[in-house]
DSSP file (Angstrom, degrees, kcal/mol; ACC not computed):
  #  RESIDUE AA STRUCTURE BP1 BP2  ACC     N-H-->O    O-->H-N    N-H-->O    O-->H-N    TCO  KAPPA ALPHA  PHI   PSI    X-CA   Y-CA   Z-CA
    1    1 A M     >        0   0    0      0, 0.0     4,-2.3     0, 0.0     5,-0.2   0.000 360.0 360.0 360.0 -35.0   -2.7  -16.3  -18.4
    2    2 A Q  H  >  +     0   0    0      1,-0.2     4,-2.9     2,-0.2     5,-0.3   0.917 360.0  56.6 -60.6 -40.4    0.3  -16.8  -16.1
    3    3 A F  H  > S+     0   0    0      1,-0.2     4,-2.8     2,-0.2    -1,-0.2   0.916 107.0  48.2 -56.1 -44.3    2.2  -14.3  -18.2
    4    4 A I  H  > S+     0   0    0      2,-0.2     4,-2.6     1,-0.2    -1,-0.2   0.919 111.3  49.1 -63.8 -44.1   -0.4  -11.7  -17.6
    5    5 A W  H  X S+     0   0    0     -4,-2.3     4,-2.3     2,-0.2    -2,-0.2   0.946 113.2  47.5 -58.7 -47.0   -0.5  -12.4  -13.8
    6    6 A A  H  X S+     0   0    0     -4,-2.9     4,-2.9     1,-0.2    -2,-0.2   0.914 111.0  51.3 -60.4 -45.7    3.3  -12.1  -13.7
    7    7 A A  H  X S+     0   0    0     -4,-2.8     4,-2.6    -5,-0.3    -1,-0.2   0.912 110.4  48.8 -60.7 -43.0    3.3   -8.9  -15.7
    8    8 A L  H  X S+     0   0    0     -4,-2.6     4,-2.1     2,-0.2    -1,-0.2   0.904 110.9  51.5 -66.7 -38.3    0.7   -7.3  -13.3
    9    9 A G  H  X S+     0   0    0     -4,-2.3     4,-2.5    -5,-0.2    -2,-0.2   0.937 109.5  48.9 -63.2 -45.1    2.8   -8.4  -10.3
   10   10 A L  H  X S+     0   0    0     -4,-2.9     4,-2.2     1,-0.2    -2,-0.2   0.919 110.1  51.4 -61.6 -43.8    5.9   -6.9  -11.8
   11   11 A V  H  X S+     0   0    0     -4,-2.6     4,-2.5     2,-0.2    -1,-0.2   0.900 110.2  49.8 -54.8 -41.7    4.0   -3.6  -12.5
   12   12 A C  H  X S+     0   0    0     -4,-2.1     4,-2.4     2,-0.2    -2,-0.2   0.887 109.6  50.6 -66.8 -40.5    2.8   -3.6   -8.9
   13   13 A V  H  X S+     0   0    0     -4,-2.5     4,-2.2     2,-0.2    -1,-0.2   0.885 110.3  50.2 -64.0 -38.3    6.4   -4.1   -7.6
   14   14 A A  H  X S+     0   0    0     -4,-2.2     4,-2.3     2,-0.2    -2,-0.2   0.922 111.5  47.8 -70.9 -43.6    7.6   -1.3   -9.7
   15   15 A L  H  X S+     0   0    0     -4,-2.5     4,-2.3     1,-0.2    -2,-0.2   0.903 110.4  52.9 -64.4 -36.5    4.8    1.0   -8.4
   16   16 A A  H  X S+     0   0    0     -4,-2.4     4,-1.2     2,-0.2    -2,-0.2   0.925 109.4  49.1 -62.3 -44.5    5.7   -0.1   -4.8
   17   17 A L  H  X S+     0   0    0     -4,-2.2     4,-1.1     1,-0.2     3,-0.3   0.888 110.5  49.5 -63.5 -37.3    9.4    0.8   -5.4
   18   18 A I  H  X S+     0   0    0     -4,-2.3     4,-2.3     1,-0.2     3,-0.3   0.900 107.1  56.8 -65.4 -37.6    8.3    4.2   -6.7
   19   19 A G  H  < S+     0   0    0     -4,-2.3    -2,-0.2     1,-0.2    -1,-0.2   0.726  97.4  62.4 -66.3 -20.6    6.2    4.5   -3.6
   20   20 A V  H  < S+     0   0    0     -4,-1.2    -1,-0.2    -3,-0.3    -2,-0.2   0.928 113.2  35.2 -62.3 -44.3    9.2    4.0   -1.4
   21   21 A A  H  < S+     0   0    0     -4,-1.1    -2,-0.2    -3,-0.3    -1,-0.2   0.819 117.4  54.6 -81.2 -32.0   10.7    7.2   -2.8
   22   22 A L    ><  -     0   0    0     -4,-2.3     3,-1.7     3,-0.1    -1,-0.2  -0.899  69.6-159.4-109.2 109.1    7.5    9.2   -3.2
   23   23 A P  T 3  S+     0   0    0      0, 0.0    -1,-0.1     0, 0.0    59,-0.1   0.641  87.1  62.8 -66.9 -10.5    5.6    9.3    0.1
   24   24 A L  T 3  S+     0   0    0     58,-0.1    -5,-0.1     2,-0.1    -3,-0.0   0.629  90.3  73.6 -88.4  -8.6    2.3   10.1   -1.5
   25   25 A L  S <  S-     0   0    0     -3,-1.7    -3,-0.1    -6,-0.2    -1,-0.1  -0.903  88.6-122.2-104.5 121.8    2.2    6.8   -3.4
   26   26 A P        -     0   0    0      0, 0.0    -7,-0.2     0, 0.0     4,-0.2  -0.309  23.5-171.8 -70.1 143.8    1.3    3.8   -1.2
   27   27 A T  S  > S+     0   0    0     -8,-0.2     4,-1.7     2,-0.1     3,-0.3   0.852  74.5  54.4 -95.5 -51.2    3.8    0.9   -1.1
   28   28 A V  H  > S+     0   0    0      1,-0.2     4,-2.8     2,-0.2     5,-0.3   0.906 103.6  54.4 -64.3 -41.9    2.1   -1.9    0.9
   29   29 A P  H  > S+     0   0    0      0, 0.0     4,-2.4     0, 0.0    -1,-0.2   0.918 110.3  48.9 -58.5 -37.9   -1.1   -2.1   -1.2
   30   30 A F  H  > S+     0   0    0     -3,-0.3     4,-2.0     1,-0.2    -2,-0.2   0.842 110.6  50.2 -65.7 -34.9    1.0   -2.6   -4.3
   31   31 A L  H  X S+     0   0    0     -4,-1.7     4,-2.5    -3,-0.2    -1,-0.2   0.876 109.3  51.8 -72.9 -38.2    3.1   -5.3   -2.6
   32   32 A L  H  X S+     0   0    0     -4,-2.8     4,-2.2     2,-0.2    -2,-0.2   0.922 112.1  46.3 -60.2 -44.3   -0.1   -7.1   -1.5
   33   33 A L  H  X S+     0   0    0     -4,-2.4     4,-2.8    -5,-0.3    -2,-0.2   0.893 110.5  52.4 -66.2 -36.6   -1.3   -7.1   -5.0
   34   34 A A  H  X S+     0   0    0     -4,-2.0     4,-3.1     2,-0.2     5,-0.2   0.910 109.5  49.8 -64.6 -42.0    2.0   -8.2   -6.4
   35   35 A A  H  X S+     0   0    0     -4,-2.5     4,-2.3     2,-0.2    -1,-0.2   0.923 110.8  50.5 -59.7 -42.6    2.0  -11.1   -3.9
   36   36 A F  H  X S+     0   0    0     -4,-2.2     4,-0.9     2,-0.2    -2,-0.2   0.938 114.6  42.9 -58.1 -47.6   -1.5  -12.0   -5.1
   37   37 A F  H >X S+     0   0    0     -4,-2.8     3,-0.7     1,-0.2     4,-0.5   0.928 114.0  50.0 -67.7 -42.6   -0.5  -11.9   -8.8
   38   38 A F  H >X S+     0   0    0     -4,-3.1     4,-2.2     1,-0.3     3,-0.7   0.835 103.0  61.2 -66.4 -32.7    2.8  -13.8   -8.2
   39   39 A A  H 3< S+     0   0    0     -4,-2.3    -1,-0.3     1,-0.2    -2,-0.2   0.805 109.9  42.8 -62.7 -25.6    0.9  -16.5   -6.3
   40   40 A R  H << S+     0   0    0     -4,-0.9    -1,-0.2    -3,-0.7    -2,-0.2   0.511 127.7  26.6 -96.0  -7.7   -1.0  -17.2   -9.4
   41   41 A S  H << S+     0   0    0     -3,-0.7     2,-0.4    -4,-0.5    -3,-0.2   0.762 121.2  17.0-125.2 -40.1    1.8  -17.0  -11.8
   42   42 A S     X  -     0   0    0     -4,-2.2     4,-2.1    -5,-0.2    -1,-0.3  -0.944  41.8-163.2-147.9 118.1    5.3  -17.8  -10.5
   43   43 A E  H  > S+     0   0    0     -2,-0.4     4,-2.5     2,-0.2     5,-0.2   0.841  97.6  54.8 -61.7 -35.6    6.2  -19.6   -7.3
   44   44 A R  H  > S+     0   0    0      2,-0.2     4,-2.1     1,-0.2    -1,-0.2   0.916 110.4  43.5 -69.1 -40.3    9.8  -18.2   -7.6
   45   45 A L  H  > S+     0   0    0      2,-0.2     4,-2.0     1,-0.2    -2,-0.2   0.878 115.1  51.0 -68.0 -39.0    8.6  -14.6   -7.8
   46   46 A H  H  X S+     0   0    0     -4,-2.1     4,-2.4    -8,-0.4    -2,-0.2   0.919 112.3  45.2 -63.1 -47.5    6.1  -15.2   -5.0
   47   47 A T  H  X S+     0   0    0     -4,-2.5     4,-1.5     1,-0.2    -2,-0.2   0.903 111.0  54.0 -64.3 -42.8    8.8  -16.8   -2.8
   48   48 A W  H  X S+     0   0    0     -4,-2.1     4,-0.5     1,-0.2    -1,-0.2   0.896 112.6  44.3 -56.2 -44.8   11.2  -14.0   -3.7
   49   49 A L  H >< S+     0   0    0     -4,-2.0     3,-0.9     1,-0.2    -2,-0.2   0.947 113.9  46.2 -71.7 -46.7    8.7  -11.3   -2.6
   50   50 A V  H 3< S+     0   0    0     -4,-2.4    -1,-0.2     1,-0.3    -2,-0.2   0.685 116.7  46.1 -73.2 -16.5    7.5  -12.9    0.6
   51   51 A T  H 3< S+     0   0    0     -4,-1.5    -1,-0.3    -5,-0.2    -2,-0.2   0.415  81.9 127.1-100.4  -1.8   11.0  -13.7    1.7
   52   52 A H    <X  -     0   0    0     -3,-0.9     4,-1.3    -4,-0.5    -3,-0.1  -0.304  65.9-128.0 -57.8 137.9   12.3  -10.2    0.8
   53   53 A R  T  4 S+     0   0    0      1,-0.2    -1,-0.1     2,-0.1    -4,-0.0   0.885 102.6  26.5 -60.6 -43.0   14.1   -8.6    3.8
   54   54 A L  T  4 S+     0   0    0      2,-0.1     4,-0.4     3,-0.1    -1,-0.2   0.885 132.4  30.1 -89.3 -41.9   12.1   -5.4    3.7
   55   55 A F  T  > S+     0   0    0      2,-0.1     4,-1.6     1,-0.1     3,-0.3   0.749 102.0  74.9 -92.8 -25.3    8.8   -6.2    2.1
   56   56 A G  H  X S+     0   0    0     -4,-1.3     4,-2.8     1,-0.2     3,-0.3   0.925  93.0  51.6 -55.9 -51.4    8.3   -9.9    3.2
   57   57 A P  H  > S+     0   0    0      0, 0.0     4,-2.3     0, 0.0    -1,-0.2   0.858 108.5  52.0 -63.6 -31.3    7.3   -9.3    6.8
   58   58 A M  H  > S+     0   0    0     -4,-0.4     4,-1.5    -3,-0.3    -2,-0.2   0.862 112.5  45.4 -65.4 -36.8    4.7   -6.7    5.9
   59   59 A I  H  X S+     0   0    0     -4,-1.6     4,-2.5    -3,-0.3     5,-0.2   0.917 113.8  48.5 -71.9 -44.0    3.1   -9.1    3.4
   60   60 A L  H  X S+     0   0    0     -4,-2.8     4,-2.7     1,-0.2     5,-0.3   0.895 108.3  54.1 -64.2 -40.6    3.2  -12.0    5.8
   61   61 A D  H  X>S+     0   0    0     -4,-2.3     4,-2.2    -5,-0.2     6,-1.7   0.914 113.0  43.5 -60.1 -41.9    1.7  -10.1    8.6
   62   62 A W  H  X5S+     0   0    0     -4,-1.5     4,-1.2     4,-0.3    -2,-0.2   0.900 115.1  47.3 -71.0 -37.4   -1.2   -9.1    6.4
   63   63 A Q  H  <5S+     0   0    0     -4,-2.5    -2,-0.2     1,-0.2    -1,-0.2   0.874 118.5  41.4 -71.8 -35.1   -1.7  -12.6    5.0
   64   64 A Q  H  <5S-     0   0    0     -4,-2.7    -2,-0.2    -5,-0.2    -1,-0.2   0.841 140.1  -4.1 -78.2 -37.8   -1.5  -14.3    8.4
   65   65 A S  H  <5S-     0   0    0     -4,-2.2    -3,-0.2    -5,-0.3    -2,-0.2   0.393  87.5-108.8-143.1   2.9   -3.5  -12.0   10.6
   66   66 A G     << +     0   0    0     -4,-1.2    -4,-0.3    -5,-0.6     2,-0.2   0.780  69.7 154.1  66.6  26.7   -4.6   -8.9    8.7
   67   67 A A        -     0   0    0     -6,-1.7     2,-0.4    47,-0.1    -1,-0.2  -0.595  34.8-160.5 -94.1 151.8   -2.1   -6.9   10.7
   68   68 A I  B     -a  116   0A   0     47,-2.7    49,-0.6    -2,-0.2     5,-0.1  -0.994  26.4-117.5-126.5 129.1   -0.3   -3.7    9.8
   69   69 A R    >>  -     0   0    0     -2,-0.4     4,-2.1    47,-0.3     3,-0.7  -0.305  23.0-119.2 -65.4 147.0    2.9   -2.7   11.6
   70   70 A P  H 3> S+     0   0    0      0, 0.0     4,-2.5     0, 0.0     5,-0.2   0.853 113.1  55.2 -54.9 -38.7    2.9    0.5   13.7
   71   71 A G  H 3> S+     0   0    0      1,-0.2     4,-2.0     2,-0.2     5,-0.1   0.852 107.6  49.8 -62.8 -36.0    5.6    2.1   11.6
   72   72 A A  H <> S+     0   0    0     -3,-0.7     4,-2.6     2,-0.2    -1,-0.2   0.867 109.9  51.8 -70.0 -39.5    3.5    1.5    8.4
   73   73 A K  H  X S+     0   0    0     -4,-2.1     4,-2.0     2,-0.2    -2,-0.2   0.902 111.3  46.5 -63.1 -41.9    0.4    3.0   10.1
   74   74 A K  H  X S+     0   0    0     -4,-2.5     4,-2.4     2,-0.2    -2,-0.2   0.913 112.5  49.8 -68.3 -42.0    2.4    6.1   11.1
   75   75 A A  H  X S+     0   0    0     -4,-2.0     4,-2.1     1,-0.2    -2,-0.2   0.925 111.9  48.6 -64.2 -42.8    3.9    6.4    7.6
   76   76 A A  H  X S+     0   0    0     -4,-2.6     4,-2.9     2,-0.2     5,-0.2   0.919 110.0  51.7 -62.1 -42.3    0.4    6.0    6.0
   77   77 A T  H  X S+     0   0    0     -4,-2.0     4,-2.6     1,-0.2    -2,-0.2   0.917 111.1  47.4 -58.6 -46.0   -1.1    8.7    8.3
   78   78 A L  H  X S+     0   0    0     -4,-2.4     4,-1.9     2,-0.2    -1,-0.2   0.881 112.2  49.6 -66.7 -37.9    1.7   11.1    7.5
   79   79 A S  H  X S+     0   0    0     -4,-2.1     4,-2.4     2,-0.2    -2,-0.2   0.914 112.1  48.7 -66.8 -43.0    1.2   10.5    3.7
   80   80 A I  H  X S+     0   0    0     -4,-2.9     4,-2.5     1,-0.2     5,-0.3   0.933 111.9  48.8 -59.2 -46.7   -2.5   11.0    4.1
   81   81 A A  H  X S+     0   0    0     -4,-2.6     4,-2.4     1,-0.2    -1,-0.2   0.836 110.2  51.8 -63.4 -31.3   -2.0   14.2    6.0
   82   82 A A  H  X S+     0   0    0     -4,-1.9     4,-2.6     2,-0.2    -1,-0.2   0.883 109.1  49.4 -73.2 -39.0    0.4   15.4    3.4
   83   83 A V  H  X S+     0   0    0     -4,-2.4     4,-1.7     2,-0.2    -2,-0.2   0.918 115.0  44.6 -63.9 -42.9   -2.0   14.7    0.5
   84   84 A F  H  X S+     0   0    0     -4,-2.5     4,-2.1     2,-0.2    -2,-0.2   0.927 112.4  52.6 -66.5 -44.2   -4.8   16.6    2.4
   85   85 A G  H  X S+     0   0    0     -4,-2.4     4,-2.4    -5,-0.3    -2,-0.2   0.922 108.7  49.7 -56.2 -45.1   -2.4   19.4    3.3
   86   86 A L  H  X S+     0   0    0     -4,-2.6     4,-2.4     1,-0.2    -1,-0.2   0.866 106.0  56.3 -63.6 -36.0   -1.4   19.8   -0.3
   87   87 A S  H  <>S+     0   0    0     -4,-1.7     5,-2.4     1,-0.2    -1,-0.2   0.899 110.6  45.1 -62.8 -40.0   -5.0   19.9   -1.3
   88   88 A L  H ><5S+     0   0    0     -4,-2.1     3,-1.4     3,-0.2    -2,-0.2   0.922 111.7  51.4 -68.5 -42.3   -5.5   22.9    1.1
   89   89 A V  H 3<5S+     0   0    0     -4,-2.4    -2,-0.2     1,-0.3    -1,-0.2   0.897 112.4  45.8 -63.0 -42.9   -2.3   24.6    0.0
   90   90 A F  T 3<5S-     0   0    0     -4,-2.4    -1,-0.3    -5,-0.1    -2,-0.2   0.251 111.5-122.9 -88.0  11.7   -3.4   24.4   -3.7
   91   91 A A  T < 5 -     0   0    0     -3,-1.4    -3,-0.2     1,-0.1    -2,-0.1   0.879  35.0-167.2  47.9  53.1   -7.0   25.6   -2.8
   92   92 A V      < -     0   0    0     -5,-2.4    -1,-0.1     1,-0.1     5,-0.1  -0.404  37.6 -82.8 -62.5 144.5   -8.7   22.6   -4.2
   93   93 A P    >>  -     0   0    0      0, 0.0     4,-2.1     0, 0.0     3,-0.8  -0.128  38.4-115.5 -52.8 147.4  -12.5   23.2   -4.4
   94   94 A S  H 3> S+     0   0    0      1,-0.3     4,-2.3     2,-0.2     5,-0.2   0.824 113.3  55.8 -58.1 -35.2  -14.4   22.6   -1.2
   95   95 A H  H 3> S+     0   0    0      1,-0.2     4,-2.0     2,-0.2    -1,-0.3   0.885 109.1  47.1 -67.1 -33.8  -16.5   19.7   -2.7
   96   96 A V  H <> S+     0   0    0     -3,-0.8     4,-2.7     2,-0.2    -1,-0.2   0.879 110.7  52.5 -73.5 -35.8  -13.3   17.9   -3.6
   97   97 A L  H  X S+     0   0    0     -4,-2.1     4,-2.8     2,-0.2    -2,-0.2   0.881 109.2  51.3 -63.0 -36.3  -11.9   18.6   -0.1
   98   98 A L  H  X S+     0   0    0     -4,-2.3     4,-2.4     2,-0.2    -2,-0.2   0.937 110.7  46.3 -68.5 -44.6  -15.1   17.1    1.4
   99   99 A I  H  X S+     0   0    0     -4,-2.0     4,-2.8     2,-0.2     5,-0.3   0.933 113.7  49.8 -63.9 -43.3  -14.8   13.9   -0.7
  100  100 A Q  H  X S+     0   0    0     -4,-2.7     4,-3.5     1,-0.2     5,-0.4   0.959 109.1  52.5 -57.4 -49.3  -11.1   13.6    0.3
  101  101 A A  H  X S+     0   0    0     -4,-2.8     4,-2.1     1,-0.2    -1,-0.2   0.913 113.0  43.7 -57.2 -47.1  -11.9   14.1    3.9
  102  102 A V  H  X S+     0   0    0     -4,-2.4     4,-2.1    -5,-0.2    -1,-0.2   0.934 118.4  41.8 -62.0 -49.3  -14.4   11.3    3.8
  103  103 A V  H  X S+     0   0    0     -4,-2.8     4,-2.1     2,-0.2    -2,-0.2   0.937 117.6  45.9 -64.6 -47.2  -12.4    8.9    1.9
  104  104 A L  H  X S+     0   0    0     -4,-3.5     4,-2.6    -5,-0.3    -1,-0.2   0.858 110.5  54.3 -67.9 -34.5   -9.1    9.6    3.7
  105  105 A S  H  X S+     0   0    0     -4,-2.1     4,-2.5    -5,-0.4    -1,-0.2   0.930 107.8  50.9 -67.4 -40.9  -10.8    9.4    7.0
  106  106 A G  H  X S+     0   0    0     -4,-2.1     4,-2.7     1,-0.2    -2,-0.2   0.900 109.6  50.3 -57.6 -40.9  -12.2    5.9    6.1
  107  107 A V  H  X S+     0   0    0     -4,-2.1     4,-2.9     2,-0.2    -2,-0.2   0.923 110.7  47.9 -63.4 -44.9   -8.8    4.8    5.1
  108  108 A L  H  X S+     0   0    0     -4,-2.6     4,-2.8     2,-0.2     5,-0.2   0.917 111.3  51.2 -65.2 -38.3   -7.3    6.0    8.4
  109  109 A I  H  X S+     0   0    0     -4,-2.5     4,-1.4     2,-0.2    -2,-0.2   0.968 113.3  45.6 -58.9 -51.4  -10.1    4.3   10.3
  110  110 A F  H >X S+     0   0    0     -4,-2.7     3,-0.6     1,-0.2     4,-0.5   0.946 114.7  47.0 -55.7 -50.1   -9.4    1.1    8.5
  111  111 A I  H >< S+     0   0    0     -4,-2.9     3,-1.2     1,-0.2    -1,-0.2   0.930 114.5  46.6 -59.6 -47.8   -5.6    1.3    8.9
  112  112 A W  H 3< S+     0   0    0     -4,-2.8    -1,-0.2     1,-0.3    -2,-0.2   0.619 107.9  55.7 -78.6 -11.4   -5.8    2.1   12.7
  113  113 A T  H << S+     0   0    0     -4,-1.4    -1,-0.3    -3,-0.6    -2,-0.2   0.510  86.4  96.9 -97.6  -1.7   -8.3   -0.6   13.5
  114  114 A R  S << S-     0   0    0     -3,-1.2   -47,-0.1    -4,-0.5   -48,-0.1  -0.541  87.8 -99.7 -76.1 153.2   -6.1   -3.4   12.1
  115  115 A P        -     0   0    0      0, 0.0   -47,-2.7     0, 0.0     2,-0.3  -0.288  42.0 -98.8 -63.3 154.6   -4.0   -5.3   14.6
  116  116 A N  B      a   68   0A   0    -49,-0.2   -47,-0.3     1,-0.1   -49,-0.1  -0.593 360.0 360.0 -78.9 138.6   -0.4   -4.4   15.0
  117  117 A G              0   0    0    -49,-0.6   -48,-0.2    -2,-0.3    -1,-0.1   0.439 360.0 360.0 -87.4 360.0    2.0   -6.6   13.2
């Protein structure tokens, strides 16, 4: 079972790294999942992730106080606006736009109501 947890953690880290380059793919949720999976599979991988210079502070902020750093909040907001903007540009059907607006608004409300890390 530990092998499966570790493999899932590695997949999440890979998706997070892709998300660094592609602004439409979220990075932090995949890192949080990776930390969760590594905590159940490999102390070494978990320690590596939470002590990582770039990713570690975001994970620890969330684990300790449910906080999200202001820069991450701004990046998430810009990514969400870009996704919705692209949907408008590509003339996505109105019912899809409505669903996106509701879901993405909920995500933004969640993000901006978290404490600052």
